[in-house]
C-alpha positions in Angstrom: 0.0 0.0 0.0 2.8 2.4 0.8 4.4 1.8 -2.6 1.1 2.7 -4.3 0.5 5.9 -2.2 4.1 7.1 -2.8 4.2 6.3 -6.5 4.7 9.0 -9.2 1.3 8.1 -10.8 -0.6 8.9 -7.6 1.4 12.1 -7.0 0.5 13.2 -10.6 -3.2 12.4 -10.0 -3.2 14.4 -6.8 -1.5 17.3 -8.5 -4.1 17.2 -11.4 -7.0 17.0 -8.9 -5.6 20.0 -7.0 -5.4 22.0 -10.2 -9.0 21.1 -11.3 -10.5 21.7 -7.8 -8.7 25.1 -7.6 -10.0 26.1 -11.0 -13.6 25.0 -10.2 -13.5 26.9 -6.9 -12.2 30.0 -8.7 -14.9 29.8 -11.3 -17.6 29.3 -8.7 -16.5 32.3 -6.6 -16.3 34.4 -9.7 -19.8 33.5 -10.9 -21.6 33.6 -7.5 -24.5 36.0 -7.3 -25.4 37.4 -3.9 -28.7 36.2 -2.6 -28.9 38.4 0.4 -28.2 42.1 0.0 -24.9 43.2 1.4 -25.3 46.9 1.1 -24.8 49.1 4.1 -26.7 50.8 5.6 -29.8 48.6 5.1 -32.7 50.2 3.2 -35.2 52.2 5.2 -38.7 50.6 5.0 -41.8 52.9 5.3 
């Protein structure tokens, strides 16, 4: 098991996964629309 976990193939897969997950997270954050207003001060209601 140790040989598998320390192999170059597993290291390459982990590196690829990190790159993909980072890209997906960046895309998600960039395209997130606010659901709750974040403006301050809050609007005055009559």
